[in-house]
C-alpha positions as CSV (number, residue, x, y, z in Angstrom):
1,X,-19.6,58.6,-39.2
2,X,-20.7,62.0,-37.9
3,X,-24.2,63.4,-37.6
4,X,-25.7,66.5,-39.2
5,X,-25.7,69.4,-36.8
6,X,-29.3,70.3,-37.7
7,X,-31.2,67.2,-38.6
8,X,-29.1,64.8,-36.5
9,X,-28.9,62.4,-39.5
10,X,-25.7,60.7,-40.6
11,X,-23.7,62.6,-43.2
12,X,-21.0,61.7,-45.6
13,X,-19.5,65.1,-46.2
14,X,-17.0,67.4,-44.5
15,X,-19.8,69.9,-44.0
16,X,-21.7,70.1,-40.7
17,X,-24.9,69.2,-42.6
18,X,-26.4,66.1,-44.2
19,X,-27.1,66.0,-48.0
20,X,-30.7,67.2,-47.4
21,X,-29.6,70.2,-45.4
22,X,-26.9,71.0,-47.9
23,X,-29.4,71.1,-50.7
24,X,-31.8,73.1,-48.6
25,X,-29.2,75.7,-47.9
26,X,-28.4,76.0,-51.6
27,X,-32.0,76.8,-52.6
28,X,-32.4,80.5,-53.4
29,X,-35.1,82.6,-51.7
30,X,-38.3,83.3,-53.5
31,X,-38.8,86.5,-51.5
32,X,-41.8,84.9,-49.7
33,X,-41.0,83.4,-46.4
34,X,-44.0,81.0,-46.5
35,X,-43.1,79.7,-49.9
36,X,-39.4,79.3,-48.9
37,X,-40.4,77.4,-45.8
38,X,-42.7,75.1,-47.8
39,X,-40.0,74.5,-50.4
40,X,-37.3,73.7,-47.9
41,X,-39.5,71.5,-45.7
42,X,-40.8,69.5,-48.7
43,X,-37.5,69.3,-50.5
44,X,-35.7,68.1,-47.4
45,X,-38.3,65.6,-46.3
46,X,-36.4,62.5,-45.2
47,X,-38.6,60.1,-47.1
48,X,-41.7,60.4,-49.2
49,X,-43.7,57.3,-50.1
50,X,-43.7,58.1,-53.8
51,X,-41.9,60.2,-56.3
52,X,-45.1,62.3,-56.7
53,X,-44.8,63.5,-53.1
54,X,-41.3,64.8,-53.4
55,X,-40.6,68.4,-54.4
56,X,-37.7,68.4,-56.8
57,X,-35.6,71.5,-57.0
58,X,-34.8,72.6,-60.6
59,X,-32.3,75.4,-61.2
60,X,-33.6,78.1,-63.5
61,X,-30.7,77.3,-65.9
62,X,-32.3,73.9,-66.6
63,X,-35.2,75.5,-68.4
64,X,-35.4,76.4,-72.1
65,X,-38.2,77.7,-74.3
66,X,-39.5,79.7,-71.4
67,X,-42.9,81.3,-72.3
68,X,-45.1,83.6,-70.1
69,X,-48.6,82.3,-69.8
70,X,-50.5,84.2,-67.3
71,X,-50.6,86.0,-63.9
72,X,-52.7,85.0,-61.0
73,X,-52.9,85.4,-57.2
74,X,-49.3,86.0,-56.1
75,X,-47.4,84.6,-59.0
76,X,-46.7,84.7,-62.7
77,X,-47.1,81.4,-64.6
78,X,-44.7,80.2,-67.2
79,X,-44.3,77.2,-69.4
80,X,-40.8,75.8,-70.2
81,X,-38.9,72.7,-71.4
82,X,-36.9,71.0,-68.7
83,X,-33.5,70.1,-70.2
84,X,-32.6,67.1,-68.2
85,X,-36.1,66.0,-67.1
86,X,-37.1,64.7,-63.7
87,X,-35.1,62.4,-61.5
88,X,-36.5,59.1,-62.5
89,X,-35.0,57.2,-59.6
90,X,-34.4,59.1,-56.4
91,X,-32.1,56.3,-55.3
92,X,-29.8,56.9,-58.3
93,X,-29.6,60.6,-57.4
94,X,-28.9,59.8,-53.7
95,X,-26.6,57.0,-54.6
96,X,-23.9,59.5,-55.7
97,X,-23.9,61.2,-52.4
98,X,-25.0,58.7,-49.7
99,X,-23.6,55.6,-48.3
100,X,-25.7,52.4,-48.0
101,X,-28.2,52.4,-45.2
102,X,-28.3,56.2,-45.2
103,X,-31.7,56.2,-43.6
104,X,-30.7,53.8,-40.7
105,X,-29.0,54.7,-37.5
106,X,-25.5,53.3,-37.7
107,X,-25.6,51.3,-34.5
108,X,-25.4,47.7,-33.3
109,X,-28.9,46.9,-34.6
110,X,-27.9,47.8,-38.1
111,X,-24.7,45.6,-37.8
112,X,-26.7,42.6,-36.6
113,X,-29.3,43.0,-39.4
114,X,-26.6,43.1,-42.0
115,X,-24.7,40.1,-40.5
116,X,-28.0,38.1,-40.3
117,X,-28.7,38.9,-43.9
118,X,-31.9,40.8,-43.0
119,X,-30.7,44.0,-44.5
120,X,-28.7,44.6,-47.7
121,X,-27.9,47.8,-49.6
122,X,-30.5,48.6,-52.3
123,X,-29.4,47.8,-55.8
124,X,-29.9,50.9,-57.8
125,X,-32.2,50.7,-60.8
126,X,-29.5,51.5,-63.4
127,X,-27.1,48.9,-62.1
128,X,-26.1,46.5,-64.9
129,X,-27.8,43.2,-64.4
130,X,-24.6,41.2,-64.3
131,X,-23.3,43.4,-61.4
132,X,-26.7,43.1,-59.6
133,X,-26.6,39.3,-60.0
134,X,-23.1,39.2,-58.6
135,X,-24.0,41.3,-55.6
136,X,-26.9,39.0,-54.7
137,X,-24.6,35.9,-55.0
138,X,-22.1,37.6,-52.7
139,X,-24.7,38.2,-50.1
140,X,-25.6,34.5,-49.8
141,X,-25.8,33.6,-46.1
142,X,-23.9,30.4,-46.8
143,X,-20.2,31.4,-47.5
144,X,-19.6,28.2,-49.5
145,X,-22.3,29.4,-52.0
146,X,-20.7,32.7,-52.6
147,X,-18.6,33.1,-55.7
148,X,-14.8,33.1,-55.5
149,X,-12.4,35.1,-57.7
150,X,-11.8,31.9,-59.7
151,X,-15.5,32.0,-60.8
152,X,-14.8,35.3,-62.6
């Protein structure tokens, strides 16, 4: 697996950038370099401890019922309805673009932690419960306790 040429994070694309950099590059400019810098740095932060600390980029096309409210400081304030709503699980979003252990260096420590059963891929929140149960059974440290194809 190759590393991003900017962030030095592992990437899973043919691009020279990781998913965070790719998204950052796609953001359009506000015309204000300070706002652009804030948006890009916040949006591409590798990890935020809670969803409330992440800045989620929303393309303008995702808004309906846009109504002008006021003007203040350096901006105009609008109210709108967000068609698809917020990302309720960041992992579900990343799950489409990132391989397991995306945030870990892919080295011998990662391999040993996986082999010892200390580290497993995260089961995404929308995974059907039967699949999640099967995954956990397959991860059993004792191979004799893992299901076989005859069990299913």
